[in-house]
The first five atom37 places (N, CA, C, CB, O) and aatype in JSON, in Angstrom:
{
  "aatype": [12, 9, 0, 13, 5, 19, 11, 3, 10, 15, 4, 7, 8, 4, 0, 15, 11, 9, 2, 1, 0, 10, 1, 6, 0, 3, 14, 6, 0, 1, 19, 8, 13, 3, 10, 14, 0, 10, 1, 19, 6, 9, 3, 14, 7, 18, 0, 3, 15, 0, 6, 10, 15, 6, 0, 9, 16, 0, 0, 7, 18, 16, 14, 19, 14, 0],
  "atom_mask": [
    [1, 1, 1, 1, 1],
    [1, 1, 1, 1, 1],
    [1, 1, 1, 1, 1],
    [1, 1, 1, 1, 1],
    [1, 1, 1, 1, 1],
    [1, 1, 1, 1, 1],
    [1, 1, 1, 1, 1],
    [1, 1, 1, 1, 1],
    [1, 1, 1, 1, 1],
    [1, 1, 1, 1, 1],
    [1, 1, 1, 1, 1],
    [1, 1, 1, 0, 1],
    [1, 1, 1, 1, 1],
    [1, 1, 1, 1, 1],
    [1, 1, 1, 1, 1],
    [1, 1, 1, 1, 1],
    [1, 1, 1, 1, 1],
    [1, 1, 1, 1, 1],
    [1, 1, 1, 1, 1],
    [1, 1, 1, 1, 1],
    [1, 1, 1, 1, 1],
    [1, 1, 1, 1, 1],
    [1, 1, 1, 1, 1],
    [1, 1, 1, 1, 1],
    [1, 1, 1, 1, 1],
    [1, 1, 1, 1, 1],
    [1, 1, 1, 1, 1],
    [1, 1, 1, 1, 1],
    [1, 1, 1, 1, 1],
    [1, 1, 1, 1, 1],
    [1, 1, 1, 1, 1],
    [1, 1, 1, 1, 1],
    [1, 1, 1, 1, 1],
    [1, 1, 1, 1, 1],
    [1, 1, 1, 1, 1],
    [1, 1, 1, 1, 1],
    [1, 1, 1, 1, 1],
    [1, 1, 1, 1, 1],
    [1, 1, 1, 1, 1],
    [1, 1, 1, 1, 1],
    [1, 1, 1, 1, 1],
    [1, 1, 1, 1, 1],
    [1, 1, 1, 1, 1],
    [1, 1, 1, 1, 1],
    [1, 1, 1, 0, 1],
    [1, 1, 1, 1, 1],
    [1, 1, 1, 1, 1],
    [1, 1, 1, 1, 1],
    [1, 1, 1, 1, 1],
    [1, 1, 1, 1, 1],
    [1, 1, 1, 1, 1],
    [1, 1, 1, 1, 1],
    [1, 1, 1, 1, 1],
    [1, 1, 1, 1, 1],
    [1, 1, 1, 1, 1],
    [1, 1, 1, 1, 1],
    [1, 1, 1, 1, 1],
    [1, 1, 1, 1, 1],
    [1, 1, 1, 1, 1],
    [1, 1, 1, 0, 1],
    [1, 1, 1, 1, 1],
    [1, 1, 1, 1, 1],
    [1, 1, 1, 1, 1],
    [1, 1, 1, 1, 1],
    [1, 1, 1, 1, 1],
    [1, 1, 1, 1, 1]
  ],
  "atom_positions": [
    [[55.7, -21.87, 69.6], [56.04, -21.27, 69.0], [56.85, -21.12, 68.14], [56.04, -20.89, 69.38], [57.41, -20.42, 69.0]],
    [[57.46, -21.07, 67.34], [58.95, -20.95, 66.55], [59.52, -19.31, 67.06], [58.7, -21.06, 64.43], [58.78, -18.39, 67.43]],
    [[60.97, -19.28, 66.95], [61.87, -17.5, 67.24], [62.36, -17.75, 66.64], [62.69, -16.74, 68.37], [62.71, -18.87, 66.3]],
    [[62.56, -16.84, 66.31], [64.77, -16.99, 65.19], [64.3, -15.2, 64.87], [65.1, -18.75, 62.46], [63.28, -14.56, 64.61]],
    [[66.01, -14.92, 65.14], [66.76, -13.9, 65.72], [66.88, -13.63, 64.0], [68.23, -14.24, 66.95], [67.36, -14.48, 63.24]],
    [[66.34, -12.24, 63.53], [67.17, -11.81, 62.38], [68.01, -10.43, 62.07], [66.34, -11.88, 61.42], [67.64, -9.26, 61.97]],
    [[69.13, -10.99, 61.99], [69.77, -9.63, 62.44], [69.65, -8.4, 61.21], [71.48, -9.96, 62.8], [69.55, -7.18, 61.39]],
    [[69.72, -9.15, 59.93], [69.39, -7.93, 58.1], [67.84, -7.51, 58.5], [69.32, -9.19, 55.82], [67.69, -6.51, 57.8]],
    [[66.58, -7.69, 59.23], [65.58, -7.5, 59.36], [65.53, -5.35, 60.61], [65.08, -9.28, 60.01], [65.43, -5.0, 61.79]],
    [[65.65, -4.85, 59.6], [65.65, -3.47, 59.84], [64.58, -2.16, 59.22], [66.92, -3.26, 59.45], [64.73, -0.93, 59.23]],
    [[63.75, -2.81, 58.83], [61.84, -1.96, 58.43], [61.35, -2.51, 58.3], [61.22, -1.14, 57.42], [61.58, -3.71, 58.26]],
    [[60.01, -1.77, 58.09], [58.78, -2.48, 57.86], [58.86, -3.49, 56.77], [0.0, 0.0, 0.0], [58.59, -4.69, 56.77]],
    [[59.3, -2.69, 55.83], [59.08, -4.0, 54.26], [60.0, -4.82, 54.36], [59.28, -3.47, 52.5], [59.9, -5.68, 53.49]],
    [[61.38, -5.04, 55.39], [61.71, -6.51, 55.1], [60.85, -7.39, 56.81], [63.98, -6.67, 54.92], [61.37, -8.06, 57.7]],
    [[60.02, -7.13, 56.68], [59.04, -7.57, 57.75], [58.32, -7.76, 56.94], [58.56, -6.82, 58.88], [58.26, -8.98, 56.85]],
    [[57.29, -7.07, 55.83], [56.81, -7.56, 54.62], [56.98, -8.65, 54.28], [57.11, -7.04, 53.77], [56.4, -9.66, 54.68]],
    [[57.98, -8.52, 53.31], [59.02, -9.11, 52.9], [59.16, -10.66, 53.47], [60.1, -8.24, 53.26], [59.06, -11.59, 52.67]],
    [[59.4, -10.9, 54.87], [59.67, -11.72, 55.92], [57.69, -12.52, 55.85], [60.37, -10.56, 57.61], [57.37, -13.7, 55.72]],
    [[57.01, -11.58, 55.96], [55.78, -11.75, 56.3], [55.31, -13.06, 54.77], [54.93, -9.93, 56.44], [54.94, -14.21, 54.99]],
    [[55.41, -12.69, 53.91], [54.81, -13.01, 52.75], [55.69, -13.96, 52.42], [54.57, -11.97, 51.78], [54.78, -14.53, 51.83]],
    [[56.73, -14.77, 52.22], [57.88, -16.08, 52.84], [57.14, -16.58, 53.57], [59.31, -15.8, 53.69], [57.26, -17.81, 53.52]],
    [[56.29, -16.18, 54.36], [56.06, -17.23, 55.43], [54.3, -17.84, 55.96], [56.82, -16.47, 56.73], [53.81, -18.4, 56.94]],
    [[53.73, -17.19, 54.33], [53.2, -16.8, 54.16], [52.81, -18.12, 53.3], [53.42, -15.64, 54.03], [51.97, -18.98, 53.57]],
    [[53.63, -18.02, 52.27], [53.61, -19.23, 50.53], [53.61, -20.05, 51.75], [55.29, -19.5, 48.89], [52.61, -20.71, 52.05]],
    [[54.88, -20.04, 52.6], [55.02, -21.44, 53.11], [54.53, -22.26, 54.49], [56.24, -21.53, 53.13], [55.15, -23.07, 55.19]],
    [[52.95, -21.65, 54.61], [53.15, -22.29, 55.58], [51.24, -21.31, 56.1], [55.04, -22.06, 56.44], [50.89, -21.0, 57.24]],
    [[50.4, -21.07, 54.68], [49.59, -19.94, 55.33], [48.43, -20.36, 56.59], [48.77, -19.23, 54.04], [47.26, -20.0, 56.47]],
    [[48.78, -20.94, 57.46], [47.93, -21.48, 58.61], [49.37, -20.34, 60.07], [47.9, -24.1, 58.58], [49.2, -20.53, 61.27]],
    [[50.22, -19.63, 59.73], [50.92, -20.08, 60.54], [50.46, -18.25, 60.95], [52.53, -20.95, 60.15], [49.88, -17.58, 60.1]],
    [[50.86, -17.59, 62.45], [50.61, -16.55, 62.62], [51.75, -15.81, 63.44], [49.44, -16.6, 63.07], [52.19, -15.99, 64.57]],
    [[52.07, -14.88, 62.42], [53.59, -14.29, 62.27], [53.59, -13.02, 63.67], [53.86, -13.41, 60.3], [52.52, -12.5, 63.97]],
    [[54.75, -12.68, 64.34], [54.36, -11.75, 64.52], [56.51, -11.13, 64.87], [52.84, -11.86, 65.74], [57.42, -11.92, 65.13]],
    [[56.67, -9.47, 64.71], [57.57, -9.0, 63.88], [58.04, -7.69, 65.69], [56.69, -8.27, 61.85], [57.7, -6.53, 65.94]],
    [[58.83, -8.61, 66.42], [59.74, -7.14, 67.25], [60.71, -6.55, 66.2], [60.93, -7.66, 68.81], [61.81, -7.11, 66.19]],
    [[60.55, -5.6, 65.36], [61.75, -4.65, 64.52], [62.92, -4.26, 65.8], [60.89, -2.86, 63.72], [64.08, -4.63, 65.99]],
    [[62.14, -3.46, 66.46], [63.44, -3.13, 67.49], [65.0, -4.45, 68.08], [62.44, -2.7, 69.06], [66.2, -4.29, 68.3]],
    [[63.72, -6.04, 68.15], [64.59, -7.06, 68.78], [65.26, -8.33, 67.48], [63.48, -7.87, 70.1], [65.66, -9.5, 67.52]],
    [[65.09, -7.33, 66.46], [65.08, -8.19, 65.96], [64.83, -9.16, 65.72], [65.37, -8.23, 65.92], [65.5, -9.95, 65.04]],
    [[63.23, -9.43, 66.51], [62.94, -10.87, 66.01], [61.58, -11.43, 65.9], [63.57, -11.77, 66.83], [60.63, -10.94, 66.52]],
    [[61.49, -12.38, 65.17], [60.18, -12.53, 64.24], [59.89, -14.15, 65.15], [60.55, -12.6, 62.0], [60.6, -14.97, 65.73]],
    [[58.4, -13.99, 64.84], [57.72, -14.6, 65.96], [56.3, -15.88, 65.19], [56.99, -13.01, 67.0], [55.3, -15.59, 64.52]],
    [[56.74, -17.09, 65.61], [55.8, -18.14, 64.86], [54.82, -19.09, 65.19], [56.41, -18.83, 64.32], [55.01, -20.06, 65.92]],
    [[54.02, -18.86, 64.77], [52.88, -19.88, 65.17], [52.51, -20.53, 64.4], [51.82, -19.52, 65.6], [51.44, -20.12, 63.95]],
    [[52.93, -21.6, 63.86], [52.57, -22.1, 62.17], [51.16, -22.95, 63.35], [54.32, -23.55, 60.79], [50.65, -23.19, 64.44]],
    [[51.26, -23.07, 61.7], [50.24, -23.42, 61.46], [50.28, -25.49, 61.16], [0.0, 0.0, 0.0], [49.7, -26.42, 61.73]],
    [[51.29, -25.42, 59.98], [51.55, -27.04, 59.71], [53.53, -27.57, 59.66], [50.66, -27.37, 57.78], [54.24, -28.53, 59.96]],
    [[53.65, -26.25, 59.12], [55.68, -26.23, 59.34], [56.27, -26.64, 59.47], [56.45, -25.93, 59.88], [55.93, -27.65, 58.86]],
    [[57.25, -26.85, 59.88], [57.96, -27.03, 60.83], [59.31, -25.78, 61.23], [58.35, -28.4, 60.5], [59.67, -25.06, 60.3]],
    [[59.99, -25.6, 62.59], [61.47, -25.12, 61.5], [61.96, -24.39, 60.31], [61.91, -25.96, 61.04], [62.08, -23.4, 59.59]],
    [[62.22, -26.02, 60.76], [63.17, -26.13, 59.57], [62.95, -25.02, 57.56], [62.92, -28.07, 59.38], [63.5, -24.3, 56.73]],
    [[61.45, -25.9, 58.04], [60.96, -25.51, 56.45], [60.35, -23.75, 57.07], [59.24, -26.99, 55.58], [59.87, -23.01, 56.21]],
    [[60.39, -23.48, 57.84], [59.62, -21.23, 57.99], [61.48, -20.91, 57.79], [58.47, -20.2, 60.75], [61.67, -19.83, 57.23]],
    [[63.16, -21.9, 58.29], [63.67, -21.1, 58.25], [64.32, -20.8, 56.55], [64.39, -21.3, 59.36], [64.81, -19.75, 56.13]],
    [[64.22, -21.48, 56.16], [63.96, -21.73, 54.7], [63.57, -20.84, 54.21], [63.2, -22.61, 54.33], [64.25, -20.61, 53.21]],
    [[62.6, -19.98, 54.36], [61.2, -19.56, 53.74], [61.52, -17.88, 53.68], [59.64, -20.06, 54.87], [61.26, -17.05, 52.81]],
    [[62.14, -17.76, 54.87], [62.96, -16.27, 55.45], [64.52, -16.58, 54.76], [63.09, -16.11, 57.64], [64.81, -15.68, 53.96]],
    [[65.25, -17.32, 54.84], [66.11, -17.23, 53.4], [65.99, -17.57, 52.67], [66.99, -17.47, 53.14], [67.12, -17.79, 52.22]],
    [[64.9, -18.04, 51.61], [64.59, -17.49, 50.17], [64.22, -16.1, 50.44], [63.38, -18.29, 49.34], [64.64, -15.26, 49.65]],
    [[63.37, -15.65, 51.61], [63.69, -13.97, 50.86], [64.56, -12.87, 51.15], [62.63, -13.18, 50.93], [64.46, -11.64, 51.1]],
    [[65.66, -13.87, 51.52], [67.19, -13.19, 51.66], [67.25, -12.41, 52.83], [0.0, 0.0, 0.0], [67.27, -11.19, 52.92]],
    [[67.28, -13.27, 53.72], [67.38, -12.58, 54.85], [68.03, -13.65, 55.58], [66.09, -12.01, 55.43], [67.98, -14.72, 54.98]],
    [[68.8, -13.68, 57.02], [69.56, -14.66, 57.57], [68.99, -14.99, 59.27], [71.17, -14.1, 57.44], [69.36, -14.38, 60.27]],
    [[67.94, -16.19, 59.24], [68.04, -16.55, 60.36], [68.44, -17.29, 61.04], [67.54, -16.57, 60.6], [68.99, -18.36, 60.78]],
    [[68.12, -16.58, 62.46], [69.37, -18.26, 63.37], [67.72, -18.4, 65.3], [72.8, -16.85, 64.57], [67.26, -17.58, 66.1]],
    [[67.58, -19.72, 65.08], [66.68, -19.87, 65.95], [67.5, -19.43, 67.24], [66.06, -21.28, 65.9], [68.64, -19.8, 67.5]],
    [[66.58, -18.43, 68.16], [66.52, -17.94, 69.61], [65.79, -18.52, 70.03], [66.27, -16.74, 69.98], [65.5, -18.38, 71.22]]
  ]
}
């Protein structure tokens, strides 16, 4: 499990945008969002932490390893 704190994750639209970016980086990943905690948890298929972080950043958000 790889987790990121994303302080600019504020709504379902943000979660959807991040989810799309993560699915493009790793179609096999399972993604869980905890909006109140501003946290994204990923059970990756094959992507590593750096690739997933880059995907979140490319979507316009600021991931911090949790």
